[in-house]
N, C-alpha and C positions, 0 to 999 in steps of 0.2 A: 504493500500499500504506499502510495507516493504521500510524502510529508510537504509537498509544495501548495501553496494556496494560489487562487487565482483573484482577479478582480471581482468576479461574480462572487466568490466566497466572502469577499469584504462587503458585498451588499450592492454593487452597482454593475448593471447589465448591459454591456455595450451594444449586445444585439437589439435589445429592447429599444435602447436609445434610436438606433439605426431604422428599425421597423416604425418607430413613431414619426419620424421624418417623412417615410413613405405615407403615413396615414393622414398627415395634414397638408400634402404638397397641393391638392386641389382646392383647399379652403385658401391656403395662403395665395395662390395664383388667381383665385378669383377677385383678389383686391388690388391686382397690379393695373396701373394705367400706361399712357405711352412714355412716362419719363423713367419707368423702372428699366435699368440695363442688366442684363443677364438674369440668371434664376437663381433658385435654391442651390446651396451646395458649395458656393463660394465661400471665402473667408470674411466677407464684408458686404453688406448690401450697397447697390449703387443706384443712385437716382440723378436725373439730370435737371438742373435748375429750370423751372420753368419759364417760358419767355414772356416779355411783355412788361416787365419791371426797369424803371428808370436806375433806381438804387435797391437792388435786392438787399435785405437783411434775413438771415437765418435766425428763426426763433426756435427755442427747445423748451420742452416742458417734461417733468418725469413724475411719477405718482404710482401709488399702489390702491389696494381696496381696501386695507384695513381688516378690522375683525368680521367684516360683512363676509369673508372669506370662511369664517368658522362656520357660520350658518348654512352656507353653500355646501362645505364638507360634509356636515353633520346630517343635513337633510338629502344629501346625495344628489342635488340639483346643481350641475356643473356647467350647464351651457350658457349662462348669462352673465357671471362675473367677469368674462372677458370684454363685454360690452362695457361694463363700469370702468376697467382698467383703460380702454381707450378714451372713455367719455372724460374721465378726471383730467386726462392730458390735454385734449383736443379743445375742450370747453375753457381752459387757460389760455391756449394760443390765440383764440379769437378775441379775446380781451385786449391783445395788443394788435388786433388787426392782421394777425397772420392766419394764411389759410394753409390748413394741415397738408402736408406733403407725403410724409412716411413715418412709419411706426415700427418700432422694436419692441420684444416683450422677453421678460426673463422668468423663467418657470422653476422654482427650486423645489424640491420634493424629498423625502426620506426613501421612498421606493416608487420608481416610475410604473405607473398603471397606465399602458397605452390608452386604454379606451377613455379614462378619465382626463387624461391630459389632451386627447383629441377634442373631447367636448369643450375644454377650456379654450383651446386654440380656435374652434369653431366659433365661439363667442367672440374672441378677439377679431376674427377676420368680418364678423357681421358688424361690430363697432367700426371697424375701418370702413366698411361700405357705407354705413351710415354718416360717416364724417368724410367720405371721398377721400381718403388717403390710402396709400398702399402699405402692406404689411411685408417690408422687406428682410427681415431678418429676426433671430431672437436667439435665445440660450436656453437650453434646459439642463438643469443641474441636479443629478441624483446624488444626494447627500446623507447616506445612513448614519446615523448618531448625532446629525444636527438637527433633524427633523424626525419625528416619528413617522412610522410607515404611511399612515394615512394622511399626515399633514402636507400642505404645500404652501408657498407664498409666490406672489405676483408682484413684479415691477413692470412698469411701463414708460416708454420714452418716445415722445414724438416731437417731430421737426416740422415747422412751418415757414412759410416765406411771406415776408411783409415790405411794402413799399416804406422805406426809411422815413418819407415825410408825412406818412399815415400812422406812425406810431405812437405819438405822443397824444393821448387823448385827454389826459387831465386839464392841460391848457385850453381845452375847448369848452370845458364845462363852467357854465355861469348861472347866475340866480335867474330863476323863472322858467328853467326848463323842466320836461315832465318826465317822471320816473315810471318805466313800464315794466310790470312784472312778466316774465315768461314761465309758465307753472312748471314745475318739477313733477316728475312720474311717482316720486315718493321719498322715502329717506334719503336716497342716491347713495353716497358712499362715505358718509360722515356721521359720527355719533354712535356708532354701533355697540360701543363698550357699553354705553349707558343705555341702548335699546335691549342688549342682552341681559345686563343688571336688572332692568326693569321687568321685562317679560318673563325670564326663567329663574332668576335668583327670588326676585320680590314675590311675584304673582304666581310662580310655579307652573306657569303654562307650558305647552310643549308645541313642537313645530306642525303638528296636525290639527290642533285646535282651531275651531271656526273663528275667522276674523272677517266679519263683512261678506258672509257668504262664501268664504274660500279659506283653505288652510293658511294659518298664519305665515309659514314659510314662503308662500307665493307672493304675498304682500312685502315681506321683508326682503324677498329678492329681487324685488321689480327693479329691471335695470335703470342705471342713471340715463337720463334723458341728454341726447346729443343734439346741441343747437347750430351746428355748423352750416346746414342748408339754410336756415332761417337768416342767420348772419350773412351769408353770400347774397341773398335775396335781397336784404334792406340795407346793406353795406353803407350806400351813400346817405341814408336817412339816420344813421346812428351816431350819435355824438361820443358815448362812451359805454363801456358794457363792463359789468362786475359778474363773476361767476360766483354763486352763493353755495360755499363748501362750509368746512369746520368754521365755527365762528358766527355762522348765519349772516343776515343782512346787516347787523349791527357793526360787525367787524370787517365785512369783505366790501360792502359799499363805499366806505370811506377811502378805500385804495385808489379810487378813481376821482376823488374830489381834490380841488386844490385849496389852498389855505383860505380861509374867508368865505367859504361856502358850506352849507350844511344840507343835509337831505332830510327833507320831513316826510316820514313814511305814516300812513292811516292804518293802523293796526285792524281796525274792521274792514278795511279794503281787501286784505290779504285773503285769499281763498285758501284756507287751510285744508288740508286733506285728512280724512278720517283717522288715520295713524296719528297723526299729530294731536287731534282732538283727543283722542284716547289717551295718549301719553300726559298730557296737558292735566289730567285729574290726578296724576302722581308726581309731576315735576313742576317746579315753580316756573311761572310765565317767563321770568327773566333768563332763567338758566335755559328753557326751551329756545327761546330768541337768540341765546348765544351759542347753542349747541347745533341745532338743525335749520335746514332751509325754509321750514314751516310752509312748504307748498311752492315756493319760489325759487326755481332754480338758477336764474339769471334776471339781473336788473338792466335795463337798458336807459340810458338818458339820452332824451331826444328834445329838438326844438318843439316847441307847442304845434306849429303849423305840420310838423311831420308825423305827430302821434297817430291822428285818427286813419291814415292809410296803412299804417303798420297794424292798428287794431282791426282794421277791416279785412285784412288778409293773413292774420296769424291768430293764435289764442292769447295774445299779450293784452293785458288790461293795465289802467292807471292805478298806481298805489301811492302817488305822491308827487312832490315837486322838489327843487332846490331853491334854497334863498339865502340871502346873506347871513353869516352868523360863523360861529366857531366850527372848524371842521370836524363832521361826525355825523352820526344819524340820530334824528329825534324821533322816537317812536311816540305817537299821538292817538 
């Protein structure tokens, strides 16, 4: 009997990794556009800069999905967290007037289960299609001893292109402009440590418990909405954009305000979702607004004369306005 050991004995299966690449090729290729050069299997993804920019600037954003992954893993629904991963990155890019170009993902796990990983990548590819960007590469790391066999983690990295002269949005924000809310699809990908603490530790609920007519896990795993197509359609009418992530409206909206301008947001104008109404019974109102999007995934600052055309062609609605004052958000 040989006393030699292999990489597989150490918990890493090279053949499974190679097979996984074959599993995902079709999904990855479905995201390619005419700017992608070459295919999968190279050492780096190549992407030709889009034409038509006078002074093109590359923008980048990176993010993860946080403890929402825990819910996906434990409920064995893995086909949507990839959408979340893309959304968290590309929704940031458009806030600097960047058009998403390509995306890379990092998938780290204790043991590579090809079927599970393929479901995750299917979601990433779907997110890329929704944001009209190409999935040009990624890394799959099998790390026994670092993660338990059932666990995995995700990181995403998006690159976009912006016109240099269009990037500074803050200087265009003035008093008397309108704040438009674009609805979120749900909790998106922030605040899940509090979500899990409330639903599972405090209330003792489980994933299959009914919530508004469907299993709780379906509501909690509703993928983050991607706003790229709406941005592209209304780019010329938007003064500034704020992606409402961790910290809520009160901490994210000030990022697009100049000194001397405050945002006045009417709380009763916000169309909160049932999940937030439910959690508000157990969490202080101020904590809710500092942790969750409350039903608003993005806020657009627009000139008053541009607001109605956007409202007529999207699901955006008015939640407030800008006025002179100390930089910040005033909830009234």
